[in-house]
N, C-alpha and C positions, 0 to 999 in steps of 0.2 A: 504494500500500500504506500502511495506517495503522500508526503506531508510537507508542511512549511513551518519554519521556525524563525523567530526574530529574537536576537540575543544582544544584550548589552553586557560588556565585561569591564569590570573596574579593578584597579590595583596598579601595579607597575606593568602596564600593558602597551605603552607607546615607546618607541625607540629600541625595541627588543625583537624586531622582525615578526611581531605577532600577525600582522596582516599578510605578509609574504608566506609564512608557514601555514596560516589558515587557508590561503588560496591553494597551496601545494596539497594540503590534506583534502580539500574539496575536489580538486581535479582528480586526485588519486581514487576518490570514491564516486566520481561522476555526479557530484552534487552541484546544482546550479545556484547562482546568487551573487552576492557582493559582500565586501567588508570595507570598513573605513574607520579612521580615527574620528573622534568627536572633539569639539573645542574644549570640553570639560575634562579631558584626559582619559576618557573611556574608549573602548573599541565597540563598534556596532556592526552587526552582520545579519543578513537574511540568507537562509538556506532553503532549498527546495530539492526534494528527491525521495528516494526510497527511505522508508521509516528507519531502518537499521543503519543506513549510511549517515543520515542526518543525526541520529542519536550518537554515533561515533564521533561526528564532528563537534557536537555539543560537548561531549566528554573531553575532546581535545581542548576546546575553549575553556573548560573549567580548570584545566591544568596549565595550559599555555605552553609555548616553546621554552627551551632552556633560556634562562635569564629573565623570564617573566615571573611576576608574582600576581596571582589572581586572588583578589580579596572577595569578589562577588561576581556571580554570573546569573543574570535574570533572563529567563527564557519565556517567550509567549509563543504558544503553538497556534498554528492557523491552518486554514484550508489550502490545499495544493492548488495553484493556479496554472502552472505550466507555462507561464509567460516569460520566465527567466531562462536565458540561454547562456551557457558557459559560466565562468566565474571571474569577476573583476575586482580589482582594488580601486575604490573610488576616492575622490578628493575628500579632505576633512570637511565634516559638516559643521556649520556655524549655527548654533541655536541661540 
């Protein structure tokens, strides 16, 4: 079953290749979506794909790559849309 997830990750998650490694993991699992830094120091991402693969990606984000410290990961689950293709690193969002 395909699902969608929206995650915000906080802690020491910028400047530690979090986005690059998240993209690598997503491509390895054939998960579509995007990842970006936020202006408040978090990382935000949207994942769409097979439930098991998305769950593995969420688990990766809860631990982060080497050098990262994840204090909190907030996930919102959603309905799969199928509109996302590939996986991209987006520009920092300014809220």
